[in-house]
C-alpha positions as CSV (number, residue, x, y, z in Angstrom):
1,M,34.6,-19.4,5.3
2,K,31.1,-21.4,3.7
3,L,32.5,-23.8,1.2
4,I,30.1,-24.2,-2.2
5,I,31.1,-27.4,-4.2
6,S,28.7,-28.5,-5.7
7,A,25.7,-27.8,-7.7
8,D,23.1,-29.4,-5.4
9,N,23.8,-27.1,-3.0
10,Q,20.9,-25.3,-2.4
11,T,22.5,-22.0,-1.7
12,F,23.8,-22.0,-5.1
13,K,20.4,-23.6,-6.5
14,K,18.6,-20.6,-5.3
15,A,20.6,-17.7,-6.9
16,V,21.0,-19.7,-9.3
17,Q,17.4,-19.1,-9.7
18,L,17.1,-15.0,-10.1
19,K,19.3,-15.3,-13.6
20,Q,15.5,-16.4,-14.5
21,K,13.2,-13.2,-14.5
22,K,10.3,-15.5,-13.0
23,Y,12.4,-16.0,-9.5
24,R,13.4,-12.5,-10.0
25,D,9.7,-11.6,-9.8
26,E,8.5,-14.5,-7.4
27,Q,11.6,-13.8,-4.3
28,N,11.8,-9.8,-5.4
29,R,15.5,-10.6,-5.1
30,Y,18.1,-10.0,-7.8
31,L,21.4,-10.8,-8.3
32,I,24.8,-7.9,-9.0
33,E,28.3,-8.6,-9.9
34,G,31.0,-7.6,-9.7
35,P,33.3,-5.2,-6.7
36,N,32.2,-2.3,-8.1
37,L,28.3,-2.9,-8.1
38,V,28.6,-4.8,-5.0
39,H,30.1,-1.9,-3.0
40,E,27.5,0.5,-4.4
41,A,25.0,-1.7,-3.1
42,Y,27.0,-1.0,0.8
43,R,27.6,2.3,-0.3
44,S,24.1,2.8,-1.2
45,N,22.3,0.0,2.0
46,I,20.7,-1.6,-0.3
47,D,19.5,-4.9,1.9
48,I,22.1,-7.1,0.8
49,E,20.7,-10.7,1.6
50,M,25.1,-12.5,0.5
51,I,27.9,-12.1,-0.9
52,L,28.8,-15.2,-3.3
53,Q,33.0,-14.9,-4.1
54,S,35.1,-17.5,-6.0
55,E,37.4,-19.2,-4.4
56,D,39.6,-17.7,-6.3
57,Y,38.8,-13.6,-5.2
58,C,41.4,-12.2,-4.4
59,G,39.7,-8.6,-3.7
60,G,40.2,-8.7,0.9
61,D,37.0,-7.0,1.2
62,A,34.4,-7.0,4.0
63,F,31.5,-6.7,4.4
64,L,30.1,-6.3,7.9
65,D,27.0,-8.3,9.1
66,I,26.3,-9.9,6.0
67,P,26.7,-13.8,5.3
68,T,29.8,-14.5,2.6
69,V,29.8,-17.8,0.8
70,T,33.0,-18.8,-0.9
71,I,32.1,-21.3,-4.7
72,R,34.2,-23.4,-5.9
73,K,35.5,-21.4,-10.0
74,G,34.2,-23.4,-12.0
75,L,30.4,-23.3,-9.9
76,F,30.8,-19.3,-10.2
77,H,31.4,-19.7,-14.2
78,K,28.3,-20.8,-13.9
79,L,26.2,-17.8,-12.2
80,S,28.0,-15.2,-13.4
81,D,26.3,-13.2,-16.4
82,T,30.3,-12.2,-18.2
83,E,33.3,-13.8,-20.2
84,S,35.6,-13.1,-17.6
85,P,34.0,-12.8,-14.0
86,Q,35.3,-10.5,-11.9
87,G,35.2,-13.3,-8.7
88,I,32.1,-11.8,-6.2
89,L,28.7,-12.0,-6.7
90,A,25.7,-10.4,-4.6
91,I,21.6,-11.3,-3.7
92,V,19.8,-8.2,-3.1
93,K,16.4,-7.3,-2.4
94,K,14.6,-5.3,-5.2
95,R,13.4,-2.2,-3.5
96,I,10.0,-1.4,-3.9
97,Y,7.5,1.2,-4.0
98,T,4.1,2.0,-3.7
99,E,2.3,5.2,-5.3
100,E,3.0,7.3,-2.1
101,E,6.3,6.3,-1.7
102,F,7.3,6.6,-5.1
103,F,5.8,10.0,-5.5
104,T,6.9,11.8,-2.1
105,Q,11.1,10.5,-2.4
106,Q,13.2,13.1,-3.0
107,A,15.1,14.3,-5.3
108,A,17.0,16.3,-7.5
109,S,14.4,17.9,-9.9
110,S,10.9,16.8,-9.9
111,N,10.4,15.0,-13.2
112,L,10.1,12.3,-14.1
113,I,11.2,9.2,-17.0
114,V,8.7,6.9,-18.5
115,L,9.6,4.0,-20.4
116,D,7.3,3.1,-22.5
117,R,7.8,-1.0,-23.5
118,L,11.8,-0.7,-24.2
119,Q,13.5,-3.7,-24.9
120,D,16.7,-3.1,-25.7
121,P,18.6,-3.6,-22.2
122,G,21.5,-1.0,-23.9
123,N,19.2,1.6,-23.7
124,I,17.3,0.8,-20.3
125,G,20.2,0.7,-18.2
126,T,21.8,4.2,-19.8
127,I,18.6,5.8,-19.3
128,L,18.1,4.9,-15.8
129,R,21.6,6.0,-14.9
130,T,20.9,9.0,-17.2
131,A,18.0,9.6,-15.1
132,D,19.9,9.5,-12.0
133,A,22.4,12.2,-13.2
134,A,20.4,14.4,-13.7
135,G,18.8,14.3,-10.2
136,F,15.3,13.3,-11.9
137,H,12.8,12.2,-9.4
138,G,12.3,8.7,-10.8
139,A,10.8,6.1,-13.5
140,I,7.8,4.6,-14.3
141,L,8.2,1.6,-16.4
142,L,5.1,0.7,-18.1
143,K,4.1,-3.4,-19.0
144,G,6.4,-4.9,-21.9
145,T,9.1,-3.4,-21.5
146,A,12.4,-5.5,-20.5
147,D,13.4,-6.1,-16.5
148,I,15.1,-4.0,-15.5
149,Y,16.5,-6.4,-13.2
150,S,18.3,-8.7,-15.7
151,S,22.0,-9.0,-15.6
152,K,22.6,-6.7,-18.0
153,I,19.9,-3.9,-17.6
154,V,22.2,-4.0,-13.7
155,R,25.3,-3.8,-15.6
156,A,24.4,-0.9,-18.1
157,A,22.8,1.6,-15.0
158,A,25.3,1.0,-13.1
159,G,24.5,1.8,-9.7
160,S,21.8,3.3,-10.4
161,L,19.3,1.6,-9.7
162,F,20.4,0.8,-5.7
163,R,19.6,5.2,-6.3
164,L,16.7,5.3,-8.7
165,P,13.1,5.3,-7.6
166,V,10.9,2.8,-9.6
167,L,7.3,1.7,-10.2
168,T,5.6,-0.4,-12.8
169,A,2.2,-0.1,-14.1
170,E,-0.1,-2.1,-16.2
171,T,-1.5,0.4,-18.6
172,P,-1.0,3.2,-20.3
173,E,-4.4,4.8,-18.9
174,Q,-3.0,3.5,-15.6
175,V,0.5,5.5,-16.0
176,I,-1.4,8.7,-17.5
177,E,-4.0,9.0,-14.4
178,L,-1.0,8.8,-12.3
179,L,0.6,11.2,-13.8
180,K,-2.4,13.6,-14.4
181,K,-2.9,12.9,-10.3
182,Y,0.0,14.5,-9.9
183,E,0.1,17.4,-12.3
184,K,2.8,16.4,-14.3
185,K,2.9,17.5,-17.9
186,I,2.8,14.9,-20.1
187,I,5.8,15.3,-22.9
188,C,6.1,12.4,-25.6
189,T,8.6,12.5,-28.2
190,A,6.9,12.0,-32.3
191,P,8.9,12.8,-35.2
192,N,7.0,14.4,-37.0
193,C,5.0,17.0,-34.7
194,K,5.9,20.6,-35.1
195,K,7.3,21.8,-31.9
196,N,11.2,21.4,-30.7
197,Y,11.4,20.0,-27.9
198,Y,13.9,23.2,-26.7
199,D,10.2,25.4,-27.3
200,V,8.7,23.4,-24.2
201,D,9.0,24.1,-20.6
202,M,10.3,20.8,-19.2
203,C,11.7,22.4,-16.0
204,E,10.2,21.2,-13.7
205,D,7.0,18.7,-12.9
206,A,7.4,17.0,-16.9
207,A,7.2,13.6,-17.0
208,L,9.3,12.5,-20.8
209,I,7.7,9.6,-22.8
210,I,10.1,7.5,-24.2
211,G,8.8,4.6,-26.5
212,N,9.5,1.5,-27.8
213,E,12.4,1.5,-30.1
214,G,11.0,-0.2,-32.7
215,N,7.7,0.9,-32.3
216,G,7.7,4.8,-30.8
217,V,5.4,5.8,-28.0
218,C,1.8,4.2,-27.8
219,D,-1.0,6.1,-29.5
220,E,-3.0,6.6,-25.8
221,F,-0.2,8.6,-24.6
222,L,0.4,10.5,-28.1
223,I,-3.2,11.4,-27.5
224,K,-2.9,12.8,-24.1
225,S,0.1,14.4,-23.8
226,E,0.4,18.7,-23.3
227,Y,3.3,18.5,-25.8
228,L,4.2,16.8,-29.0
229,V,7.9,17.8,-29.0
230,K,11.0,16.2,-31.5
231,I,15.0,16.8,-31.3
232,P,15.5,18.4,-34.8
233,M,18.0,16.3,-37.7
234,E,19.9,17.4,-40.4
235,G,20.1,15.2,-43.4
236,P,18.2,12.1,-44.0
237,I,18.3,10.2,-40.7
238,E,14.7,9.6,-39.0
239,S,15.4,9.3,-35.3
240,L,17.8,8.5,-32.8
241,N,18.7,5.3,-30.7
242,A,16.0,5.6,-27.8
243,A,18.3,6.5,-25.0
244,M,20.8,9.2,-26.4
245,S,16.9,11.0,-27.5
246,A,16.0,10.6,-23.7
247,G,19.7,11.7,-23.0
248,I,19.4,15.1,-24.6
249,L,15.7,15.6,-23.3
250,M,17.0,15.0,-19.6
251,Y,19.3,17.4,-20.2
252,E,17.6,20.2,-21.6
253,S,15.3,19.5,-18.7
254,V,18.4,20.1,-16.4
255,R,20.0,23.2,-18.4
256,Q,16.5,24.6,-18.0
257,R,16.3,23.9,-14.2
258,H,19.6,25.8,-14.2
259,Q,18.8,28.4,-16.2
260,S,15.7,29.1,-14.2
261,K,17.9,29.9,-10.3
262,Y,20.5,31.1,-11.9
263,P,19.0,33.8,-15.2
264,N,22.3,36.0,-15.0
265,R,25.0,33.5,-15.2
266,G,26.4,33.4,-18.5
267,K,25.2,37.1,-19.2
268,S,27.6,40.1,-19.4
């Protein structure tokens, strides 16, 4: 197995570049780190271009037909974005979806989550992971949302990027046009509206808009939405964390979907 001992090595340089968004965008590739994510990518048939292992890695993994290189421990630490590197990284190709591919993907439900300029990596990764768990059709990311292929979001998503289709859009108007074209109900969170989230049908074909952590949903979505909904809260609390709000709404849609399939369940 090839051993990389110099920072001037071209393979090492290529991997280091992927720590920056501009190179991830140019090459449509990104880094994943840790045995759990690498194994998850392999099981999910993600296009893994190369495996990079620290010279002290003892995982004993066997990834058939995938080029693997060993890197000196000090160099590996320069690639890693964690305080305690686990000794294995991979370069993987992004799954890029066209509009048609995105909207024809099969999923447990036809619902979508839309991220309106969210910035916090933990929020974004958690929302994508929850959408995957809730069987959502996919996620649409409005320009201004943080790069989902950054190391923090990739870790927070915990493998859901390998399964959940993602589409990017330049403007709110473009998102609205797409949602109307594919007959999705646009549902926005708005804390000062009158309707509670559980009073709205979000069983199928719903697009749930989650707004920026500081500024909320943009005016274009608020104006064009079929429904504005709030999560009722007691006391002086004004709002919930974006990921928490998204999770509540997504699992309300799961509850409604299950109730529509099994209307007599739980009744005596």
